[in-house]
C-alpha positions in Angstrom: 8.3 -29.2 -35.7 7.8 -28.3 -32.1 8.9 -24.9 -31.2 9.8 -23.7 -27.7 8.2 -20.2 -27.6 9.7 -19.3 -24.3 11.7 -20.7 -21.5 8.8 -21.5 -19.3 8.5 -23.1 -16.0 5.0 -24.3 -16.1 4.4 -26.1 -12.9 0.6 -26.6 -13.2 1.0 -30.3 -12.7 2.8 -30.0 -9.4 1.1 -30.0 -6.0 2.1 -26.3 -5.4 0.0 -25.2 -8.4 -2.7 -27.8 -8.5 -5.1 -25.4 -6.7 -5.1 -22.9 -9.6 -8.6 -21.7 -10.4 -10.9 -18.8 -9.6 -9.6 -16.9 -6.6 -12.9 -17.4 -4.7 -13.2 -21.1 -5.4 -12.2 -23.9 -3.0 -8.7 -25.2 -3.6 -8.4 -28.8 -4.8 -6.3 -29.9 -1.9 -6.2 -33.0 0.2 -6.9 -32.3 3.9 -3.2 -32.6 4.9 -2.3 -30.0 2.4 -5.1 -27.7 3.5 -3.9 -27.9 7.1 -0.4 -26.9 6.1 -1.7 -24.0 4.0 -4.1 -22.8 6.8 -1.2 -22.9 9.3 1.1 -20.9 7.1 -1.6 -18.2 6.7 -2.6 -18.3 10.3 1.0 -17.5 11.3 1.2 -14.6 8.9 -2.1 -13.2 10.1 -0.9 -13.5 13.7 2.3 -11.7 12.8 0.4 -8.8 11.2 -2.1 -8.6 14.1 0.7 -8.5 16.7 2.5 -5.7 14.9 -0.7 -3.7 14.4 -2.5 -4.2 17.7 0.4 -4.5 20.0 3.0 -2.2 18.5 1.0 0.1 16.3 2.8 -1.0 13.1 1.1 -1.7 9.8 3.1 -4.5 8.1 0.5 -4.8 5.3 -2.1 -2.6 3.7 -5.7 -2.8 4.9 -6.7 -4.1 1.4 -4.3 -7.0 1.6 -5.1 -7.7 5.2 -8.8 -7.9 4.5 -8.3 -10.1 1.4 -6.0 -12.4 3.4 -8.6 -12.8 6.2 -11.3 -13.4 3.6 -9.1 -16.1 2.0 -8.6 -17.7 5.4 -12.3 -17.7 6.1 -12.9 -19.3 2.7 -10.4 -22.1 3.3 -11.9 -22.8 6.7 -15.3 -23.2 5.0 -13.8 -25.4 2.3 -12.0 -27.6 4.8 -14.0 -27.7 8.0 -12.2 -30.9 9.0 -8.9 -29.1 8.9 -9.9 -25.9 10.7 -9.5 -27.3 14.2 -5.8 -27.7 13.8 -5.3 -24.3 12.2 -7.9 -21.9 13.6 -7.3 -18.2 13.6 -9.2 -16.2 16.2 -10.7 -12.8 15.4 -8.2 -10.0 15.4 -7.0 -9.3 19.0 -8.0 -6.0 20.6 -5.7 -3.1 20.2 -3.4 -2.4 23.0 -5.3 -0.2 25.4 -3.8 2.5 27.6 -4.0 4.2 31.0 -7.0 6.5 30.1 -10.6 5.5 29.8 -12.7 6.9 26.9 -15.6 8.8 28.3 -17.5 7.4 25.3 -16.3 4.2 23.7 -14.8 4.4 20.2 -17.1 2.0 18.3 -15.3 1.2 15.0 -17.2 0.5 11.8 -18.6 -2.5 10.0 -17.8 -2.6 6.3 -20.4 -2.9 3.6 -19.3 -5.3 0.8 -20.8 -3.4 -2.2 -23.7 -1.5 -3.6 -26.3 -4.1 -2.8 -25.4 -3.8 0.9 -25.3 0.0 0.7 -28.8 -0.1 -0.8 -30.1 -2.4 1.9 -28.6 -0.2 4.7 -30.2 3.0 3.2 -33.6 1.2 2.7 -33.9 0.8 6.5 -33.2 4.5 7.2 -34.7 7.9 6.4 -32.0 10.1 8.0 -28.7 9.1 6.4 -25.6 11.2 6.1 -22.2 10.6 4.3 -18.7 11.6 5.3 -15.3 10.7 3.8 -13.6 8.0 5.7 -10.4 9.8 6.6 -7.3 7.6 6.6 -5.6 8.7 9.8 -5.6 7.7 13.5 -8.6 8.0 15.7 -8.6 10.2 18.8 -11.0 11.3 21.5 -10.9 14.9 22.6 -12.4 15.8 26.0 -13.2 19.5 26.9 -14.3 20.8 30.2 -15.8 24.3 30.3 -14.3 24.8 26.8 -10.8 23.8 27.8 -9.0 20.8 26.3 -8.2 18.5 29.3 -7.5 15.1 27.6 -6.7 13.6 24.2 -6.9 9.8 24.1 -5.8 7.5 21.4 -8.3 4.9 20.2 -6.5 2.0 21.8 -9.0 -0.9 22.3 -12.0 1.4 22.0 -12.4 1.5 25.8 -9.0 2.6 26.9 -6.3 4.5 25.1 -3.0 6.2 25.5 -2.6 9.7 26.8 -2.0 11.9 23.8 -2.8 15.2 25.6 0.7 16.7 25.5 1.1 16.0 21.8 -2.4 17.2 21.0 -1.8 20.5 22.7 1.0 21.0 20.2 -1.3 20.6 17.2 -2.6 23.9 15.7 -5.6 21.8 14.4 -6.7 21.0 17.9 -8.3 24.0 19.7 -7.0 24.4 23.3 -10.1 26.3 24.1 -13.6 26.4 22.7 -15.7 29.6 22.7 -19.0 27.7 23.3 -20.8 24.4 23.9 -19.5 23.8 27.4 -17.9 20.4 27.8 -18.1 18.4 24.6 -16.6 15.0 24.0 -15.4 14.8 20.4 -14.3 11.9 18.3 -12.3 12.3 15.1 -9.3 11.5 13.0 -5.9 13.0 13.1 -4.6 13.0 9.6 -1.6 14.0 7.5 -2.3 17.2 5.6 -1.9 16.6 1.9 -2.1 19.1 -1.0 -4.8 18.2 -3.6 -4.5 14.5 -2.8 -6.2 12.3 -5.4 -6.8 8.9 -3.7 -7.5 7.0 -7.0 -4.1 8.0 -8.3 -1.9 8.3 -5.2 -3.4 5.9 -2.7 -2.9 6.5 1.0 0.8 7.4 0.5 1.7 6.1 4.0 -0.3 8.9 5.6 -1.7 7.0 8.5 1.7 5.5 9.5 3.3 8.9 9.3 0.8 10.4 11.7 1.2 7.4 14.1 4.9 8.0 14.1 4.6 11.7 14.7 2.2 11.2 17.6 4.5 8.6 19.2 7.5 11.0 19.4 8.6 12.2 22.8 8.8 15.8 21.4 6.8 17.1 18.5 8.3 20.1 16.7 6.2 23.0 15.4 6.7 22.1 11.7 5.6 18.5 12.2 2.7 19.5 14.4 1.4 21.8 11.7 1.3 18.8 9.3 -1.4 17.1 11.3 -5.0 18.0 10.7 -8.2 17.0 12.5 -11.5 15.8 11.1 -14.2 15.5 13.8 -16.7 12.8 12.8 -18.9 12.7 15.8 -20.0 14.6 19.0 -21.3 11.8 21.2 -22.7 14.1 24.0 -23.9 16.7 21.5 -27.4 17.5 20.1 -29.7 14.7 19.0 -30.0 15.6 15.3 -27.2 15.6 12.8 -28.0 19.1 11.6 -27.7 20.6 15.1 -24.4 18.7 15.7 -22.9 20.0 12.4 -23.9 23.5 13.2 -22.4 23.2 16.7 -19.1 21.8 15.3 -18.9 24.7 12.8 -19.4 27.2 15.7 -16.5 25.5 17.5 -14.3 26.0 14.5 -14.6 22.6 12.9 -15.9 23.9 9.6 -14.2 21.3 7.5 -16.1 18.5 9.2 -19.4 20.2 8.7 -18.6 21.0 5.0 -17.8 17.3 4.3 -20.9 15.8 5.8 -23.9 15.6 3.5 -27.4 14.1 3.7 -28.1 11.2 1.3 -31.3 9.6 0.3 -30.3 7.1 -2.4 -27.5 4.9 -3.6 -26.9 7.3 -6.5 -26.1 10.1 -4.1 -23.8 7.9 -2.1 -22.1 6.8 -5.2 -21.7 10.4 -6.3 -19.9 11.5 -3.1 -17.8 8.3 -3.0 -16.6 8.9 -6.5 -16.0 12.6 -6.0 -13.9 12.0 -2.9 -12.0 9.1 -4.5 -11.1 10.8 -7.8 -11.1 14.5 -6.8 -8.6 16.5 -4.9 -8.8 16.2 -1.1 -6.7 17.6 1.8 -6.1 14.1 3.2 -6.0 10.5 2.3 -9.3 8.5 2.4 -10.0 4.8 2.3 -13.8 5.0 1.7 -16.9 6.7 2.9 -18.8 6.5 6.2 -22.6 6.4 6.3 -24.2 7.6 9.5 -27.8 7.6 10.7 -28.5 11.2 11.8 -30.5 10.1 14.9 -28.5 7.6 16.9 -28.2 6.6 20.6 -26.7 8.9 23.1 -23.0 8.4 23.8 -23.8 6.7 27.1 -25.2 3.7 25.2 -22.2 3.2 22.9 -20.0 0.1 23.1 -16.5 -0.6 21.7 -17.9 -2.5 18.8 -19.3 -1.6 15.4 -22.9 -0.2 15.7 -25.7 -0.6 13.1 -26.2 3.2 12.8 -22.8 3.9 11.2 -21.0 1.8 8.5 -18.1 2.1 6.1 -18.1 1.5 2.3 -14.4 1.4 1.4 -12.9 2.5 -1.9 -12.0 -0.1 -4.5 -8.8 -1.9 -3.3 -5.6 -0.5 -4.8 -3.8 -3.8 -4.1 -4.9 -7.3 -5.0 -3.9 -10.5 -3.4 -3.0 -13.0 -6.2 -1.9 -16.6 -6.3 1.0 -17.5 -8.6 0.2 -20.3 -11.0 3.5 -20.4 -12.9 6.7 -18.6 -13.6 7.7 -17.9 -17.2 11.2 -16.6 -18.2 11.0 -14.5 -21.4 14.1 -13.8 -23.4 14.1 -10.5 -25.3 15.8 -9.4 -28.4 18.9 -8.2 -26.5 19.1 -11.4 -24.5 17.6 -9.8 -21.3 15.6 -12.4 -19.3 12.4 -11.1 -17.8 10.5 -13.3 -15.4 6.7 -13.2 -15.8 4.2 -14.5 -13.2 1.1 -16.2 -14.4 -1.7 -15.6 -11.8 -5.0 -17.0 -10.9 -7.1 -14.2 -12.4 -7.9 -11.4 -9.9 -10.0 -8.2 -10.4 -8.4 -4.9 -9.6 -10.1 -1.5 -10.3 -12.4 -3.1 -12.9 -9.5 -5.0 -14.7 -8.9 -8.7 -14.6 -5.2 -9.3 -14.0 -3.7 -12.6 -15.2 0.0 -11.9 -15.4 2.6 -9.5 -14.1 6.3 -8.9 -14.8 8.8 -9.3 -12.1 11.1 -6.9 -13.9 14.4 -8.6 -13.8 16.0 -12.0 -13.0 17.8 -10.4 -10.1 14.6 -9.3 -8.5 13.0 -12.7 -9.1 15.9 -14.3 -7.3 15.7 -11.9 -4.4 12.0 -12.5 -4.0 12.2 -16.2 -4.8 8.7 -16.4 -6.1 7.3 -19.8 -6.9 3.9 -21.3 -7.8 1.6 -21.3 -4.8 3.0 -18.1 -3.4 0.6 -15.1 -2.8 1.8 -11.8 -4.1 0.6 -8.2 -4.0 -0.4 -6.5 -7.3 -1.1 -2.8 -7.9 -1.8 -0.8 -11.1 0.9 1.6 -12.2 -0.6 4.6 -13.9 -4.0 2.9 -13.3 -3.4 0.5 -16.2 -0.2 -1.6 -15.9 -0.1 -4.4 -13.4 2.9 -4.0 -11.0 4.3 -6.6 -8.6 4.7 -5.1 -5.1 6.1 -8.1 -3.3 5.4 -11.5 -1.8 2.6 -11.5 0.9 3.1 -15.1 2.0 4.7 -18.2 0.6 2.8 -21.4 0.0 3.2 -24.4 2.2 4.4 -26.5 -0.7 6.8 -24.8 -3.1 8.0 -26.4 -6.3 11.6 -25.9 -7.5 11.9 -23.3 -10.3 15.0 -23.3 -12.5 15.6 -20.1 -14.5 17.5 -20.2 -17.9 21.3 -19.8 -18.0 22.0 -16.1 -18.1 25.4 -16.6 -19.8 23.7 -18.2 -22.8 21.8 -15.1 -23.8 23.2 -11.7 -24.7 22.9 -8.9 -27.3 24.7 -11.1 -30.0 23.1 -14.5 -29.3 20.4 -16.3 -31.2 20.6 -15.0 -34.8 19.1 -18.4 -35.9 16.3 -20.5 -34.4 18.6 -23.2 -32.9 17.1 -25.2 -30.0 16.6 -22.9 -27.0 17.0 -19.8 -29.2 13.6 -19.6 -30.7 12.2 -16.9 -28.4 15.1 -14.4 -28.8 15.1 -15.1 -32.5 11.4 -14.3 -32.8 12.0 -11.1 -30.8 14.6 -10.2 -33.4 12.1 -10.7 -36.2 9.4 -8.7 -34.4 11.9 -5.8 -34.0 13.0 -6.1 -37.7 9.5 -5.9 -39.0 8.2 -3.4 -36.5 8.0 0.4 -36.6 11.6 0.8 -35.2 12.8 -1.4 -38.2 11.4 -2.0 -41.6 7.8 -1.2 -40.6 6.3 -4.0 -42.8 2.5 -3.9 -43.1 0.3 -6.9 -42.3 3.2 -8.6 -40.4 3.3 -9.1 -36.7 4.5 -11.6 -34.1 1.8 -14.1 -35.0 3.0 -14.1 -38.7 6.6 -14.7 -37.7 5.5 -17.5 -35.4 3.5 -19.2 -38.1 6.4 -19.1 -40.5 8.8 -20.4 -37.9 6.5 -23.2 -37.0 6.3 -24.1 -40.7 10.1 -24.4 -40.9 10.5 -21.5 -43.3 12.7 -19.2 -41.3 16.3 -20.6 -41.1 17.7 -17.2 -40.4 16.8 -13.6 -40.0 16.5 -12.9 -43.7 15.0 -16.2 -44.9 11.6 -14.6 -45.4 13.0 -12.5 -48.3 13.0 -15.6 -50.5 9.5 -16.8 -49.8 7.0 -16.9 -52.6 3.2 -17.4 -52.6 3.5 -21.1 -53.3 5.5 -21.7 -50.1 3.4 -19.3 -48.0 0.0 -20.7 -49.0 1.1 -24.0 -47.4 1.5 -22.5 -44.0 -1.5 -23.2 -41.7 -3.7 -20.1 -41.4 -2.3 -18.4 -44.5 -4.5 -18.6 -47.6 -3.9 -17.3 -51.1 -5.1 -13.8 -50.3 -2.9 -13.4 -47.3 0.0 -15.0 -49.0 -0.2 -12.4 -51.7 -0.2 -9.6 -49.2 2.8 -11.0 -47.3 4.8 -11.2 -50.5 3.9 -7.6 -51.3 5.0 -6.6 -47.8 8.2 -8.5 -48.1 8.9 -6.8 -51.4 8.6 -3.3 -49.8 11.6 -4.2 -47.5 14.1 -4.1 -50.4 13.4 -0.4 -51.0 13.7 0.7 -47.3 16.6 3.1 -46.7 19.9 2.0 -45.2 19.1 3.6 -41.8 15.9 1.5 -41.5 17.7 -1.7 -42.4 20.6 -1.0 -40.0 18.1 -0.3 -37.1 16.2 -3.5 -38.1 19.4 -5.6 -37.5 19.5 -4.3 -34.0 22.8 -2.5 -33.3 23.5 -1.0 -29.9 21.2 1.9 -29.1 22.0 5.5 -29.9 23.9 4.9 -33.1 23.7 8.1 -35.2 24.5 8.0 -38.9 25.8 10.7 -41.2 24.3 11.3 -44.6 27.1 9.3 -46.3 27.0 6.3 -43.9 27.3 2.9 -45.5 27.8 -0.5 -44.1 31.4 -0.8 -45.3 32.5 2.3 -43.4 30.7 1.3 -40.2 32.0 -2.3 -40.2 35.6 -1.2 -40.6 35.6 1.7 -38.1 38.1 1.1 -35.4 37.5 1.4 -31.6 39.5 4.6 -31.5 37.3 6.1 -34.3 34.2 5.1 -32.5 35.4 6.7 -29.2 36.0 10.0 -31.1 32.2 10.2 -31.9 30.2 12.4 -29.6 28.5 10.6 -26.7 30.2 7.3 -27.3 32.2 6.0 -24.3 34.2 2.8 -23.7 31.1 0.6 -23.1 29.2 1.7 -26.2 32.4 1.5 -28.2 32.9 -2.1 -27.2 29.3 -2.9 -28.1 29.5 -1.3 -31.5 32.8 -3.0 -32.4 31.5 -6.4 -31.4 28.2 -5.9 -33.3 29.8 -5.0 -36.6 32.5 -7.7 -36.2 30.1 -10.5 -35.4 30.2 -13.3 -38.1 26.4 -13.6 -38.2 25.9 -9.8 -38.6 28.5 -9.7 -41.3 26.8 -12.6 -43.1 23.4 -10.9 -43.0 25.0 -7.7 -44.3 26.5 -9.6 -47.2 23.2 -11.1 -48.0 21.6 -7.7 -48.1 24.4 -6.4 -50.3 23.8 -9.3 -52.8 20.1 -8.4 -52.8 21.0 -4.8 -53.8 19.7 -3.2 -50.6 20.8 0.5 -50.3 24.0 1.0 -48.3 25.1 -2.6 -48.2 26.3 -3.2 -51.7 30.1 -3.3 -52.0 
């Protein structure tokens, strides 16, 4: 007999989900569909770019932005005939400012993985590594040891005047004791205490610094929260060693202490892991590799050079396509939406599904197959839905189950539509919180239900080896073990049996508690019990008065189970 395991909306046959497959594969779309999908993503990328480059706002994390742009580039390669109608230009330049950088801010190209790091190192014999501080870039200009200008990165050639705010920062020296008139480039960062990037992520540090520097007035307390990491001295000495020594003499000891020579991929990997998983005073989003000997600042351009590159940390967020939406009904009737995803890799794990949490949240987000969502790992292990990144151009209708049909006292039998909640009741009954039956799990209950042997919650108590051996997948040996396990249930104590039936949580039993006394207890008597308020009272009264519960209790009494006999 066909059994509905869950109330599932599998929309794999619809156009919105027809593209499901490996995340890096070309979608199976007609050209018209590809043009619509490219246009939708084009508009989202343009929205993010405008906010970031024009207004200084990050509407999406770097991880998601990079993955979205990579996805767009893939789709353009997959559908060249569609790209002319939906073409995204490279990111626009950042908004500049009134001040010119004396030396352009170059930015950094990103290495894709260890093979590219190995290749970059192989072409150099004077490589150094620094943490890639997750903050906001700044140029500091000193004349005769006195700070005269602080310039935001802007478009790399021009930036905004941050001098008044920079002079408020204790981390930025107003005067230098030596080295004449250096031009320094670095990162203003939010000071964090023993920050572990692998566990805490960037914690919004960059955005907070941006907001603080944009204030008309910056108080002493907020100014003290901002640190400075100097990552280069464009008009300084020609060798890295001399530059680091000079920076230390200026007082930038932290920059010098966190810049190390590296000769091999193993060394790079060591520092990257140490800074990713160990405590740091700031957020980081990777490491920077620099060639010690590089051109003088006068030759720099506002574009990524070949003598400095970034290797970012593993992404903490993954962009995932929704393949289908499943609505699982739990033992208490709670409906939990579950998203089935095109598999994506995140921190070494392959993620195929993620819970939305509640039906109310699913309705708020309105997630459907074809949408792209952001996934993180909670506690480094459990996939967590962060939100919708963009919606597909074609979205199929999704109809959730009727909430009014399922509740704490529904589905005591496997009637049509009740199979899933009924199975959850069986799993609870046989699990550790109930009868703790050995060799019996959800798969066993499913097999027995599929075979038509479970008409109600206690039908298994009457099964014998002859009936069990007829169930597909259950041979004579296993049938014997199951009968032995079922037999153990009769000797379980009353408290275990009562818990197995699934009363409202928090029910505490006295030593003399029996079913007859609990089932006849009045609402007033329940309210007199410690910790039981009106809502729990109503739940307990309804549970013990429910006809199906009373029928099951009568069956247990007839079977001689402790506490149920009259």
